[in-house]
N, C-alpha and C positions, 0 to 999 in steps of 0.2 A: 822183529829180529833183535837180538841182544848183542849188538856191536857197539863199541865205543864210537861216539860221533859228536860232531859239533852242532850247535844250535843253528837251525835253518830259518831264513826269512824268504818268503815267496811273494810273487806278484799275485793279483787276485785270480788269475786264470790258472795258476800253478804250472806255468811254462818256464819261469825263471826262478832259480833259488840262489841265494847268496849266503855265504858263511865266511868266517874268519879262521884261517889256519894259524895256530900259535906254536912257536918253537924257537930254536936258537937263532933263526933269521928274523925273528920278530913276528908281528902280525901281518898276514898276507891275505888280502881279500880274494875269494874264489867265487866263481860263477858256474852254475849248472844250468843248462838251457835245453829244453825239449823243443826241437825245431821241426815244423812240418816239412815233409818231403814231397816229391812229385808222385809218390805212391800213396794212395788213399789209406788211411788208418795206420801209416808207418811214420814214426817220429825218429829223428836223429838225436842222440844224446851228445851234446857238446859240453866240454868241461875244460876249465883252466883258470889261471890267474886273471884278475880283472886288469886290463890296461888302464893305467891312470889317466892317460890322455883322452881316451875315447869311451871308456867304460864298456868295452867289448872284451870278448874272451881271447886271451893269449894262450893258445893250446900248445905252444912250443917252449914256454918258460919252464925252468927247472927250479923249483922252490927249495929243495933240500932242507926242509924244515923238520925232518925226523919225525913226521907224523903220518906217514903213508897209510898205515892201517886205519887210523881215525878218519883220514880224508876219504878213503874208499868206503868206509862204513857210512860216512855222511852222504856220499853219492848214492849208495844203495838205499839209504833212508829216503832220499828225494825220489828215487824210483818208486818206492812203496806209496808215497804220497801222490805222485803223479798217476799211478795206476788206480789208486782209490778214487780219484776224480774222473779218470778216463779208463775204465776197466776193459774196454773192447778194442784196444789199439795194440800195436807192436812198437817196441823201442829197439832201435838199432844203435850199436856203438862200435867204433873202431878207434884206434889210437891215431894221432897225427904222425906218428913214426912207428916203425916196427917194434921198438923197445917199449913204447907206450901201449901198444896192443898186447904185448906180452905182460905188461903190468896189469892191464884189465883182466887178462886170463888168470893171472895169479890171484887177483881180488875175487873173481868169481869162484875160483877153486877154494879159496880160504873160507868163503861163506856158502859153499855149494850145498852142504847138507840142509841148511836152513832155507836157502833160496829155492831148491828143487821142490820143496813142499808147496810153495806159493806161485812158482813161475814155470812155464815151459821155456827151457833154455836151448838155444841152438848156436852152433858155431858155423861160420861161413868159411867154406873151403872150395876153391876153384869156382866161385860164383854160385855155389849151391849151399843151402842150409841143411845141416844134419844135426841130430840131437847132440847136445854138448856132452863131451866125455872128458874126464880128468886126464891131464898129461898130454893132451893133443894140442898142437899149435893151430890157430885159426887166424884168418884175415880180419874177422869181425864177429860180432855177436848179436843175436836177436833174442828178445825176451817178450813173453806174453803172460799176462796174469792168468792164473787158473781160476775158473769160476767157482765161487764158494757155494756149496749146496746146503 
């Protein structure tokens, strides 16, 4: 995918990715984490600033670093790397707030033409997953990598 993105550092299992957002608010450390869920083969995508005190994800912080597109491009790049390592899983994502879920939808929509070539994309609506459609609000999102032939 040809999106502007930051350099990613990952752990050896490719479950955690770290990068630095750069903008008017300075350098802000960000963390992307693929977390196992209680549903086999489904991972939760967690994302946010790194809390300085605990090195955990702060998914409620508002960075306002004027680099939203580059940050979303970086998250999508991590998704590609994760699926390269674990091609037979699903990744679920939802925002910690309604506005963040909307932001995720906007990011998927922005990169939709490229992503739909490589992923099956679903939107969560009323606890059901339906094929993702542009312009539709969802409560969450599910992605699965398409098998390359």
